[in-house]
Structure formats: structure tokens, C-alpha cells
N, C-alpha and C positions, 0 to 999 in steps of 0.2 A: 629530526626530534628522534630522541633517543628511543630504542623498540620497547613496549611495554614489557616488564619483569614483573611477572605475578608472585613470584616469591620476594622478587624486593618492597611491592607494593604491601604484602601481608604481614611482612617482617617490621614494616613501618606502624600500618595497621591502621583505621580509624577509630578504634574503641580507645588504645590508650591517647591518640591525641584530642578524643574527645573529651576524657577525662583530665587534660591537663588545661585543654580550652575552656571546659566549662570553670574549671577553680582561678581563671584568671591566669593562668602560669604562661605565659608566653614566650618564654625562652625553650621549656620543653615540645612547646608544639611545635614551635620553629623546628627545632632540633630533629625530630623525628620528618618534618618532611623536608629540610635539608638533606637528612639522610637517605631518603629516598631517592632524590633527586640524585646525590653523589653515587647511589645504587645501578642508576641508569634508568630510573622510571621518568619518563616524559611529564611534562608540567601538565598535559592533558589528563592524563593517567593519577597525577597525583591527587588533578582537583575532582576526578570522578570516582577516585577508589579509597579517597581519605577523607579530605577536606567535605564533598558537598555530603557523604552517606552521614558524615560526624552531624553536620548543620540541621540535616533532614530528622536523626535520631534527638538533636536538640528542642526540637520543634515538638517532636512527640511527646519527649518528658514533661515539655512544657503544658502542653494539651491533656494528656491524664494525670496533671496535677504530681507527678515524681519532681519536678524540679519546678523553682519558682522562676519570676522572670530576670533575678538576677544572674540567674547560672546561664538562661541562655543567652542575655544580652551579653554577659561575656564573653561566651562562645561566639560569636557574631564578631563582637573588638575584637576579639583575638585573630581570629578567621583573617578579619582586615589586613590584619599587621603581619602576619604569616605569610598571607597572598604576597603581598608588596615583596617583602623579604626573596620569595620565590623567584618573584618574576626578575628581580636582580640577579638575583643568580640563575638564572635559564634565559639569558636572550634570545631573541629569535634568529636563525641563522641568516648570515648575510647573502643579500641577492640584491637584485633591479630596485630600483627606487620606487614604492608605490604608486599608483596612477588612480589610486581611490582614497575618497576621504569619507569620514564619519564624524558628525555630530552626536554623541549618545544621551540624551535627556532621559530624565526620570519625572516620573507624573506625583501632582500635587496627593498627598495621601497614603504615599507609597514609601515606608519608611525602608526598603529593603534596598540600600543604596551598594551592598555588596555585589550585589548581583549584578550591577551597573556596570562597577567598576572591573571585576570579573569579565562579564561578557566584553567589555571595551578593550580589556589586556588579550582574551582570547583573539579577538577580531585584528587586531594590531599581528597578532603572531601568524595572522594569515596572508596580511599582506599590504594591509590601509592604513592610512594616517588616520589618528584618533583622537579625539578630545571628548572627553567623558565630563557633563557638567553632574557634579558631583550633590545637586539639589536644585528642585525645578526652581526655575524661574520665570517671570511674568511673560503674555505672550509679547507684548510690545518688544521688550530686551531680545525677546527672543527672535523677534521678526529683524531688529536692528543687527544684530549679528549676523545673519544669514544674509542678507541683504550686501554687507560689507565684504563677508570671507564666504563666501558660499561653498559650500560641503559638495559631497557626488550627493549626500542622502542625508538626513536627519534618521537615525535612530532612536527609537522609543523604545524601552523596554520598562516593563512590567513585572512583578511577582504577585503583588496583593489584587486580586482581580476588581475587587470593590474599587479600586481608583482609577477603573477601564474608561470611565464617560470624560477625563481628561485628555485622552487623545485625540478628541476632536481638535480641542485650542492647541493642541499642536501641530496638528493638520492644519489647521487654518493658517497659523502662522508661517508655517514653513510654505505652504503653497502661495500665500502672498509674497511669499520672496523667491516664487520660481523653484524651489527644492521639492524634491522627493522623501515621502516618509516610509520609512522601511520599520515595522513592528519585529519583537521577538519578548520572549519572556515566557514564564510559566503561566502568567494569568492569562495569554490568550488561548491557552489551549491548545488540541495535537493539531489544529489546522486555522488556515487565513480568516474563519466566518468571520468571528469579531473583530480580527481586524480590517477587515474589509467595512464592517457595517459604521464603524467608525472614521471611516475616509482616509486609514493608512492605503498606500500603495502598492506593497504587498509585505509579508509574510515571510520569516524565515526559521526554521527550528534551531537551527544550531549557527555559531559565529562563522563556521565552515561556510554552513549556507548564504549565510549572511554576506561574506565577503563575496562567493559567486554572483550574487544579484547586482553588488556595489557593480563589481566589473562590468555586469551587461549594462547597467546604467550610465557608465561612462563612456561606454563606446556608441551607447543608443537612451538619450532619456526619455523615460516613460511620458505617458498621458499622464496629466496629473487627476487623480479622481474627486469629484465632486464631498466633500465635507458632508455629510448632513444635518438639517438643524435639530435640535433636541426637540422631540416627543414633548404634545403639549401635556400628555401624565407627568411625565419625567421632572420638567419644570414645576410643577403641581407640585411635586412631592418635594423637592427640592427648598418650596417657600415651608414646607410645616416646621414650626419651632418647637422650643420646650413646652407650651403648650398644650399642644397637641401629643406629646410623648405625655405629658402629665394624665392626659384624657386615657390614653394606652394603659396605663398604669392601674388609673382608678379602674379601667373595664376588667382589667386581670385581676384587681383583688376580689370582685365579685363572681371571677370563674375559679380560683383556687382559695382552700379553707389553708390559712396561716393560723398558727398557733401564736399568741402574742403579738407583739410589734416587730414587724420584720426590722433587722438592725441595719446598721447606714450601708454597708459592706453589699448586702442581700439588693436593698436598692439601687442602687448604683450600677452594680451588674443586668439588672433588668432593664435600667434605663440604657446602659450600653447594649444590650441586644436588640434591643427594639429600634436604635440608631444604627446597629449595623444591619439588623433586616430592610429597614427604608432603605441605605443602602445597596442592598442586594437586590431588590427592587428598580432602584435607577437605573445601576448596570445593566441587570437583564433587560429593562425595554431600551436601553441605548444601544445595545449589543445585539437585541432580537436574539436573547438566547435563554431560553425558560430554565436551563440549565444551570445557570448562575445563581437561580434562587434554590433550587431544591439539593446542588450541592453546599450551598451556604447552611441550610437546616440542617443537612445531613451531618455536618460540621457539629453544628449547636449541638445535637443530639448526641454524637460520640464523645464530646466534650461534656455535657450535662450529664451522660453515664458513669465515667471515669471520674466526676466527683461526687458521685451520690445522689443527684439531684432527681426527685421522681419525674419519668418522663410528661407526666401530663402538664406540668408547670408548661413547656417548651409548648406543644399542643393548645395550651390555654393561650399561651403569648400570642400565638397565629392568630387565633381564631378573635381576640382581644383587637388587633392591631387593625385584621378586617374589618371588624364590627366599626371601629371610629373611621375606616374609609369609606365615607358614601358612596353613591352610585356613578360620581364623575371619575372612579378610580377603575374603570373595570377590567383592565390589564395588572391591576396591581390586587384585586380580589383573585381573578382568575389563577395567579401564582401563586398566592397564598394559598387557595384551595388546593391547588394538584401538591403541595407541601406537605402540607399537614396531611392528605390521604396518602401521600409516600412516608410517613414517621410510621419506624418498626410496631407493627402491632395494628396500624389505621387501614392497611392497605384491602381496597376489597376485590373480590375474585370478578 
């Protein structure tokens, strides 16, 4: 791989790349990336210094209302096409035939398929034979595929933390076929705790670390971990439907003074927030990690502030949700109380 060139990277830069990608100008975005490759910048550095910062900024601009969803989606779509071109223009150096293989799978509810494809491509450059399933598949189909063509491991990727409970279904299908599961992606955090709580056999921070783990497993397959069953409270939360959300909205209306009748967009946003909070509770319980809820609430607080929403609305939403969950949801009520206390201006000494 070519040596990193800071000058070449900055010459291309992620800012002009983002401007092109956000406008849907694939030709200009591709030209910037290919120019960086021609200047001697390695593919990993193009991804790390141009594409990834640009996509992070696209997310930030959507978050604070600077961009609408169209621009953010265009940036992702263009980046997928550009990275495909970059991979074709930057094949891995020839070497011995790979001795490890991986089936990369995504989780239901996680729409960040670009991250999975990119991770799979970088894993292949580290010496693995990789197949990326571009969208989630039902467990029986996955189990059948693994039984017919078992890889060294299933690599499950996740960017959206609220999709993490789906890891258990993937792990169960893989283990039924005798195949180990390796987890990776931003949703898992900075260590292996979430991955192991969901039944994955290991976690890797980078494609290179994943490749090293695959090589170890090729020589000595691991003892497969037990996949935990869903918690009772987690299952009860999943069974709650729209009448429950309606009840939370009604309780919220008693807590927040609103002038006039809320418009449809406001009501839909409130529903979306309530559902996300419920998904956050499920994920936190499944992963045995309270920070999934506090991080989610902090995200909502930041977005509300950026869009000029009164801070009291989010606090009232948490309170209304907790009030509608009776004593059968002790973990959820505890998580909501802790997240409320962590809101700006609500922490106690």
C-alpha cells in the first residue's frame, strides 16, 4: 500500500468532496478521490481522511438542521459509488491465497449498508475472502447458507446502536451451523462488552484486527459462546404497540403547554422520538449497557437545541414515557430516570 501523503490528502480534501457528494455530483467526487490515489495516497487514508470525515460532517449538518435528508442521502449514495470506483482503482497487492473467509452481514433496522461494504472491502485487502450480504436476511436463510458453505466466521457489522439486539439472531443462526461470530462497527462502542453481551464470540476495532482474529480462528476455531435469551422486560417492550405510543402522547400533552393544535409534522416527530426511546431501552437492556439510553437522550437533546425546541419538551417526553410504563418495567424506569437527571440543567450535585 502506498505511503500516506498529507499534502496529497489535503490537496483533495474532504470539504470539496463533501460539497460535490452533497449535491449529488458523483463525477466531481470521484475525480477528487481518484486524484488522491494517483498522488500516492493509500486507499485506507483516502477513506480515513476524505470520505469518512465528509460523511461525519454530512451527519452533523443533518443533525443541526443545516442540511435536509436529501443532501445527507445524496452524500451517502455518491460515496458508495465513489468507493466502488476507488476499490477497482486500488486492488490489493498480489500475495498468497487467503486462508480465511468471512460472511459480512448487516442487522435489521440498520440502514448504514455503506459501512458494511466498506468494512468488507478493507477486510479483503487484509487477506480474507469476503462475501458481503448487502441487506439483512432471515435467520433460516442465513443458517442454510452457513451450513452449505461455512466461512471462517460471520462478521456482523452495526453502525446504528438501536439495531444491536438483532446480533442475537445472527449469532444463534451462525452457532447452529457451527460458525463463530465476530462483531465490529461503531454501534458496538470502544470495547467488546456489547458484542459479548449479545452472544458474539469476539469483537474487533478495525478491519486489520478482524483479519488477525480470523487468522487465529482458522488455525484454532473458538469455543462458541452461549447466546443469551431476551430479557423478560425487553420482550414486553417489544410487544407494546401504537395504542401505547398514543398513551404517551396524551400524557405528554398534559405536561407541555402548546399554543393551538400541533401540526402533523410535530406529532409525527413526537411519535418518532417515543419509538426511538423505546428502542433505546430495548437495546440497553439487551446489551446490559445503560449508556445506550443516556447517549440517545443526549443526541435528542442536542438535536432539539439545534432546531430551537424548548429543552422542557424532551424532559417531559421522558417523564411521560416513564409514567406510562408501570411497575413491570423497573429497568426501563430506572434508565429513563437516570437519563432525565443527565439532561443539561437537571443534574444534581
